[in-house]
C-alpha positions in Angstrom: 78.5 146.9 -13.9 78.0 148.3 -10.4 75.7 145.4 -9.5 78.3 142.9 -10.8 80.9 144.4 -8.5 78.7 144.2 -5.5 77.8 140.6 -6.4 81.5 139.6 -6.6 82.4 141.4 -3.3 79.3 139.9 -1.6 80.3 136.4 -2.8 83.9 136.9 -1.7 82.8 137.9 1.8 80.3 135.1 1.9 82.8 132.4 1.3 85.4 133.8 3.7 85.3 131.4 6.6 85.6 132.6 10.2 88.9 131.5 11.8 88.5 128.2 13.5 89.4 127.7 17.2 92.5 125.6 16.1 93.8 128.5 14.0 93.7 131.0 16.9 97.0 131.7 18.6 97.5 129.4 21.5 98.4 130.7 24.9 101.9 130.0 26.0 102.6 130.0 29.8 106.2 130.1 30.9 106.7 128.9 34.4 108.3 131.5 36.7 109.8 131.7 40.2 109.3 134.5 42.7 111.7 137.4 42.6 114.9 137.2 44.6 115.6 139.8 47.3 119.2 141.0 47.1 118.9 142.7 50.4 121.7 145.3 51.0 124.3 143.5 48.9 125.7 144.9 45.7 124.8 141.7 43.8 122.1 143.1 41.6 124.2 142.1 38.6 124.1 138.4 39.6 120.4 138.5 40.7 119.2 140.1 37.4 121.3 137.8 35.2 120.3 134.7 37.1 116.7 135.7 36.9 117.0 135.8 33.1 118.7 132.4 33.1 115.9 131.1 35.4 113.3 132.1 32.8 115.2 130.4 30.0 115.8 127.3 32.0 112.2 127.2 33.1 111.1 127.6 29.5 113.3 124.8 28.4 112.3 122.5 31.3 108.6 123.3 31.2 108.7 123.7 35.0 110.0 126.4 37.3 113.7 126.4 37.8 115.4 128.6 40.4 119.2 129.0 39.9 121.6 130.3 42.5 122.7 133.9 42.1 125.2 133.4 44.9 127.0 130.8 42.9 127.6 133.3 40.1 129.1 135.7 42.7 131.2 132.8 44.1 132.5 131.8 40.6 133.4 135.3 39.7 135.2 135.9 43.0 137.0 132.6 42.8 138.3 133.4 39.3 139.6 136.8 40.5 141.4 135.2 43.5 143.0 132.6 41.2 144.2 135.4 38.8 145.7 137.4 41.7 147.4 134.4 43.2 148.8 133.4 39.8 150.2 136.9 39.3 152.0 136.7 42.6 153.4 133.2 41.9 154.7 134.4 38.5 156.4 137.3 40.1 158.0 135.1 42.7 159.1 132.5 40.2 160.4 134.8 37.5 161.2 138.1 39.3 159.0 140.1 37.0 155.9 139.6 34.9 156.7 139.3 31.3 154.2 140.7 28.8 153.2 137.3 27.4 152.6 135.7 30.8 150.9 138.7 32.4 147.3 137.9 33.4 144.6 140.4 32.6 144.0 143.1 35.2 141.6 141.9 37.9 139.8 144.2 40.2 137.7 142.6 42.9 134.5 144.3 44.1 131.4 142.9 45.5 129.5 144.5 42.6 129.7 143.5 39.0 127.9 143.8 35.8 125.3 141.6 34.0 127.8 140.0 31.7 129.9 138.9 34.6 127.2 136.5 35.7 126.5 135.3 32.2 130.3 134.7 31.7 130.4 132.8 35.1 127.5 130.6 34.0 129.2 129.9 30.7 132.6 129.1 32.2 131.6 127.4 35.5 128.0 126.3 34.9 124.9 127.0 37.1 123.5 125.3 40.1 120.0 125.2 41.6 119.2 127.6 44.5 118.7 124.6 46.8 122.3 123.3 46.1 124.0 126.7 46.7 121.7 129.2 48.6 124.7 131.2 49.8 124.6 132.5 53.4 122.3 135.5 53.5 122.8 136.1 57.2 126.6 136.0 56.7 127.0 137.9 53.4 128.2 141.1 54.9 130.8 139.4 57.0 131.9 137.2 54.1 132.4 140.1 51.8 134.3 142.2 54.4 136.7 139.3 54.8 137.0 138.8 51.0 137.6 142.5 50.6 140.4 142.4 53.2 142.0 139.3 51.6 141.7 140.5 48.0 142.6 144.1 48.9 146.0 142.8 50.2 146.6 140.8 47.1 145.6 143.7 44.9 148.0 146.1 46.7 150.8 143.5 46.5 150.1 143.0 42.8 150.2 146.8 42.1 153.6 146.9 43.8 154.8 144.0 41.6 153.6 145.8 38.4 155.2 149.1 39.1 158.4 149.6 37.1 160.3 150.9 40.1 159.3 147.8 42.2 162.0 145.6 43.4 
């Protein structure tokens, strides 16, 4: 009995074929782009989300694709400005903001979070880095002026939303 068991096991191993080269897992290479330097800006949220979108776009295209992180910042900022201006116009037109026409609260900051960039890509699309590189040498000046502008709108909006505001 023992010999029969060894014979069966021996034959089973003898007929097991070694894996062929075609059955081996193939190597998949996803094209990548070099990392983006965010410098001293607070745009890590846009840079990290755009890097993830770069990888997905590169994988789909089969070639390296570099998307603009600055465009995500621009799209988010533009949406915030529009919401602030809309709130001001509604207040001027109707005297007060009704609950149904009141826009969601918008707080502008240079920073953001990962989903902000993904949401901007979903709503406004993406563009290549070459098409919208931003202005790295002017970023600090640009954000100072945006903070002044939007800070004024935000203060005005807070006054509009206070119950004791006239």
